[in-house]
C-alpha positions as CSV (number, residue, x, y, z in Angstrom):
1,M,0.0,0.0,0.0
2,I,2.7,2.5,1.0
3,Y,4.8,1.9,-2.2
4,E,1.7,2.1,-4.3
5,Q,1.0,5.5,-2.7
6,I,4.6,6.7,-3.4
7,D,4.2,5.7,-7.1
8,R,0.8,7.5,-7.3
9,N,2.2,10.6,-5.8
10,K,5.1,10.6,-8.3
11,R,2.6,10.3,-11.2
12,K,0.4,12.9,-9.6
13,T,3.2,15.4,-9.9
14,Y,2.9,15.3,-13.7
15,L,-0.9,15.7,-13.5
16,I,-0.5,18.8,-11.3
17,F,2.0,20.2,-13.8
18,F,-0.6,19.7,-16.6
19,I,-3.5,21.2,-14.8
20,F,-1.6,24.3,-13.7
21,F,-0.1,24.7,-17.2
22,L,-3.7,24.9,-18.6
23,I,-4.4,27.7,-16.2
24,L,-1.2,29.4,-17.1
25,A,-1.9,29.0,-20.8
26,A,-5.3,30.7,-20.3
27,L,-3.8,33.6,-18.3
28,G,-0.9,33.9,-20.8
29,S,-3.4,33.9,-23.7
30,F,-5.1,36.9,-22.2
31,I,-1.9,38.8,-21.4
32,G,-0.7,38.3,-25.0
33,A,-3.9,39.1,-26.7
34,Y,-4.7,42.2,-24.6
35,F,-1.3,43.7,-23.8
36,F,0.8,42.6,-26.8
37,G,-1.7,41.7,-29.5
38,N,-0.1,38.2,-29.7
39,I,-1.4,35.2,-27.8
40,Y,1.8,33.2,-27.9
41,S,3.9,36.1,-26.5
42,G,1.7,36.1,-23.4
43,I,1.8,32.3,-23.0
44,V,5.6,32.4,-23.2
45,I,5.8,35.3,-20.6
46,A,3.4,33.5,-18.2
47,V,5.2,30.2,-18.5
48,I,8.6,31.8,-18.0
49,I,7.4,33.6,-14.8
50,A,5.8,30.4,-13.5
51,V,8.9,28.2,-14.3
52,V,11.3,30.6,-12.6
53,Y,9.1,31.2,-9.6
54,T,8.4,27.4,-9.3
55,L,12.1,26.4,-9.5
56,I,13.1,28.9,-6.9
57,T,10.3,27.8,-4.6
58,Y,11.0,24.1,-5.3
59,F,14.7,24.1,-4.5
60,Q,14.3,26.6,-1.6
61,S,11.0,25.2,-0.4
62,T,11.9,24.5,3.2
63,S,13.5,27.9,4.0
64,I,10.7,29.7,2.1
65,V,7.8,27.9,3.7
66,M,9.3,28.0,7.2
67,Q,10.0,31.8,6.8
68,M,6.4,32.4,5.6
69,N,5.1,30.6,8.7
70,G,7.5,32.2,11.2
71,A,9.2,28.8,12.1
72,K,12.5,28.6,14.0
73,K,14.9,25.8,13.4
74,L,16.2,23.5,16.2
75,N,19.9,23.1,16.1
76,S,20.3,20.2,18.5
77,A,18.3,17.9,20.8
78,K,19.0,20.3,23.7
79,D,16.5,22.7,22.3
80,A,13.5,20.3,22.6
81,P,14.6,16.8,23.6
82,D,11.3,15.0,23.3
83,L,10.5,16.5,19.9
84,W,14.0,15.8,18.5
85,H,14.2,12.2,19.7
86,I,10.7,11.3,18.5
87,V,11.5,12.6,15.0
88,E,14.8,10.8,15.1
89,D,13.2,7.5,16.1
90,L,10.4,7.8,13.6
91,S,12.8,8.6,10.8
92,M,14.8,5.4,11.5
93,V,11.6,3.3,11.5
94,A,10.5,5.0,8.2
95,D,14.0,4.5,6.8
96,I,14.5,8.2,5.7
97,P,17.2,10.7,6.6
98,L,16.5,12.9,9.7
99,P,14.4,15.9,8.6
100,E,15.2,19.4,9.8
101,I,13.0,20.2,12.8
102,Y,11.3,23.6,13.5
103,I,9.0,25.1,16.1
104,I,6.5,27.8,15.4
105,D,5.7,30.1,18.4
106,D,1.9,29.9,18.3
107,P,-0.5,28.7,21.0
108,S,-2.8,27.0,18.4
109,P,-1.9,23.3,18.1
110,N,-0.7,22.3,14.6
111,A,2.1,20.7,12.6
112,F,3.2,20.2,9.0
113,A,6.0,18.7,6.8
114,T,7.5,20.2,3.7
115,G,10.4,19.7,1.3
116,R,11.0,18.3,-2.1
117,D,12.0,14.7,-1.1
118,P,13.0,12.7,2.0
119,E,16.6,13.9,1.6
120,H,15.5,17.6,1.7
121,S,12.6,17.6,4.1
122,A,11.6,19.3,7.3
123,V,8.8,19.0,10.0
124,A,7.4,21.8,12.1
125,V,5.2,21.9,15.2
126,T,3.6,24.8,16.9
127,S,4.5,25.5,20.6
128,G,0.8,25.0,21.3
129,L,0.9,21.4,20.0
130,Y,4.2,20.7,21.8
131,E,2.7,21.8,25.1
132,M,-0.7,20.2,24.6
133,M,0.2,16.7,23.6
134,N,1.6,14.0,25.7
135,R,4.5,11.9,24.3
136,E,2.2,9.2,22.8
137,E,0.0,11.9,21.1
138,L,3.0,13.9,19.9
139,E,4.5,10.7,18.4
140,G,1.2,10.1,16.6
141,V,1.2,13.6,15.0
142,L,4.9,13.4,14.0
143,A,4.4,9.9,12.5
144,H,1.6,11.5,10.4
145,E,4.1,14.2,9.2
146,I,6.9,11.7,8.6
147,S,4.5,9.7,6.5
148,H,4.0,12.7,4.3
149,V,7.8,12.8,3.8
150,R,8.2,9.0,3.2
151,N,5.2,8.9,0.8
152,Y,6.5,11.9,-1.3
153,D,3.4,13.9,-0.4
154,I,5.7,16.8,0.4
155,R,6.9,16.9,-3.3
156,V,3.3,17.0,-4.6
157,S,2.4,19.7,-2.0
158,T,5.5,21.8,-2.7
159,I,4.9,21.9,-6.4
160,S,1.2,22.7,-5.9
161,V,2.1,25.5,-3.5
162,A,4.7,26.9,-5.9
163,L,2.5,26.8,-8.9
164,S,-0.5,28.2,-7.0
165,S,1.7,31.1,-5.8
166,A,2.9,31.7,-9.3
167,I,-0.6,31.9,-10.7
168,I,-1.6,34.2,-7.8
169,L,1.4,36.4,-8.7
170,I,0.5,36.6,-12.4
171,C,-3.1,37.4,-11.5
172,S,-1.9,40.1,-9.2
173,I,0.2,41.6,-12.0
174,I,-2.9,41.6,-14.2
175,G,-4.9,43.2,-11.5
176,N,-2.3,45.9,-10.9
177,A,-2.1,46.6,-14.7
178,Y,-5.7,47.6,-14.7
179,R,-4.9,50.6,-12.5
180,W,-3.2,52.3,-15.5
181,W,-4.1,50.4,-18.6
182,I,-7.0,51.9,-20.6
183,P,-9.4,49.4,-22.2
184,M,-9.6,51.4,-25.5
185,N,-7.1,53.8,-27.1
186,D,-7.9,56.5,-29.7
187,D,-7.3,54.1,-32.6
188,D,-9.7,51.6,-31.1
189,R,-12.4,54.3,-30.9
190,D,-12.0,54.8,-34.6
191,N,-12.5,51.1,-35.1
192,N,-15.6,49.9,-33.4
193,N,-14.8,46.2,-33.9
194,S,-11.3,46.6,-32.5
195,G,-12.5,48.6,-29.5
196,A,-15.2,46.0,-28.7
197,I,-12.7,43.2,-28.8
198,R,-10.3,45.0,-26.5
199,L,-13.2,45.8,-24.1
200,V,-14.2,42.1,-24.1
201,L,-10.6,41.1,-23.4
202,W,-10.4,43.7,-20.7
203,L,-13.4,42.2,-19.0
204,V,-12.1,38.6,-19.5
205,G,-8.8,39.6,-17.9
206,L,-10.6,41.1,-14.9
207,I,-12.5,37.8,-14.4
208,F,-9.3,35.8,-14.7
209,A,-7.6,38.1,-12.1
210,I,-10.4,37.3,-9.7
211,I,-11.1,33.6,-10.3
212,G,-7.5,32.5,-11.3
213,P,-6.3,32.3,-7.7
214,M,-9.6,30.6,-6.7
215,I,-9.1,27.8,-9.3
216,A,-5.5,27.2,-8.3
217,T,-6.5,27.0,-4.6
218,L,-9.3,24.6,-5.4
219,V,-6.9,22.2,-7.1
220,Q,-4.5,22.5,-4.2
221,M,-7.2,21.8,-1.7
222,A,-8.5,18.7,-3.5
223,I,-4.9,17.3,-3.4
224,S,-4.5,18.1,0.3
225,R,-7.8,16.4,1.4
226,N,-7.0,13.0,-0.1
227,R,-3.4,13.0,1.4
228,E,-4.5,13.4,5.0
229,Y,-6.4,10.1,5.2
230,L,-3.5,8.2,3.8
231,A,-1.0,9.9,6.1
232,D,-3.2,9.1,9.1
233,V,-3.1,5.4,8.3
234,S,0.6,5.4,7.4
235,G,1.5,7.2,10.6
236,A,-0.5,4.8,12.7
237,E,1.3,1.9,11.0
238,L,4.7,3.6,11.7
239,T,4.1,3.8,15.5
240,R,2.0,0.6,15.7
241,N,-0.1,2.7,18.1
242,P,-3.1,4.2,16.3
243,Q,-4.7,5.3,19.6
244,G,-1.9,7.9,20.0
245,L,-2.9,9.7,16.7
246,I,-6.6,9.2,17.5
247,N,-6.2,11.0,20.8
248,A,-4.2,13.7,19.2
249,L,-6.9,14.3,16.5
250,E,-9.6,14.4,19.2
251,K,-7.6,17.2,21.0
252,L,-7.2,19.1,17.7
253,E,-10.9,18.8,17.1
254,Q,-11.6,20.4,20.5
255,S,-9.3,23.3,19.7
256,T,-11.0,26.2,18.0
257,K,-8.2,28.7,18.2
258,P,-6.8,29.7,14.8
259,M,-3.2,30.4,14.3
260,K,-2.0,34.0,14.6
261,R,0.1,33.9,11.4
262,V,-0.8,31.7,8.5
263,D,0.4,31.9,4.9
264,D,-2.6,31.0,2.8
265,A,-0.4,29.3,0.1
266,S,0.9,26.8,2.7
267,A,-2.2,26.4,4.8
268,A,-3.0,23.0,3.2
269,L,0.3,21.6,4.5
270,Y,-0.8,21.5,8.1
271,I,-2.3,18.5,9.9
272,D,-5.4,20.5,10.7
273,D,-6.8,23.7,9.1
274,P,-4.8,26.5,10.7
275,N,-7.6,29.0,10.0
276,K,-10.3,26.8,11.7
277,K,-12.7,27.7,8.9
278,K,-15.5,25.5,7.5
279,H,-16.8,26.2,4.1
280,F,-20.0,25.3,2.2
281,A,-20.2,21.6,1.4
282,G,-16.5,21.2,2.2
283,L,-15.6,22.5,-1.3
284,F,-13.1,25.0,-0.1
285,D,-11.8,23.0,2.9
286,T,-8.1,22.3,2.9
287,H,-8.6,19.3,5.2
288,P,-11.2,16.5,5.6
289,P,-13.3,16.8,8.9
290,L,-11.4,15.6,11.9
291,D,-14.3,13.5,13.1
292,K,-14.3,11.5,9.8
293,R,-10.5,11.0,10.0
294,I,-10.9,9.7,13.6
295,E,-13.7,7.4,12.4
296,A,-11.6,6.1,9.5
297,L,-8.7,5.3,11.9
298,K,-11.0,3.5,14.3
299,K,-12.5,1.4,11.5
300,T,-9.1,0.5,10.1
301,F,-7.3,-0.5,13.3
302,Q,-10.0,-1.4,15.8
């Protein structure tokens, strides 16, 4: 099961590239048609921006994500002995290199893993989670995060975060351009057809600037929801103690305090929704409901 999931996640990486490329192509087509009079020029510009942005984010994912979320790196076991040794032990069981370990100074209990592969990975927990959980529960949460690393979920997540951010950046550029770009120039006014076309393109671009980030976020959320169930089961198998994770998820369910500082692009990485928001029909939720995850664990192991 684990190796099948690893293979699926590797294949899913290419699917993510394809979906986001379609969004970029649509945005680029508008940029080219409206600003340059050439669709292909816009697509090339959009793809170049996305590729450069994604490569930077991909290879610097740990430092970028940790900085965005205000995480501080532990340099040795002396900084947080229990946390360090649990991650160390779980890494040995999972047969992966020891990830970098971070703590986020926030009273809301939460945790996440990031990186591009097991050799370049990191886990982070909030001070609230570290203080709230006993050792068994902390082990359950960290096993969940280590499973994301071992199953290559972090690669899928990193790429989706990077591409989502790139699309949001391009949409922001389009939105800012509307502050000074006039829908029709004097020549267009002399040519009713040309002016009408530019006005339509202007309206289309405005719509793209609004819904582009939403579409990118929806794709990212759909990916995130499926990963959580699999990481729960994988984590419980790592510790051979599903009750530890069940108890931890029950405590997270009782916590209603959102995190003070959350980067929206990386919110889907956390074990629980850091914003503590519920959306209509679960469409915009970054995570499956905790009660359903607890129920799934109980059915699998009890």
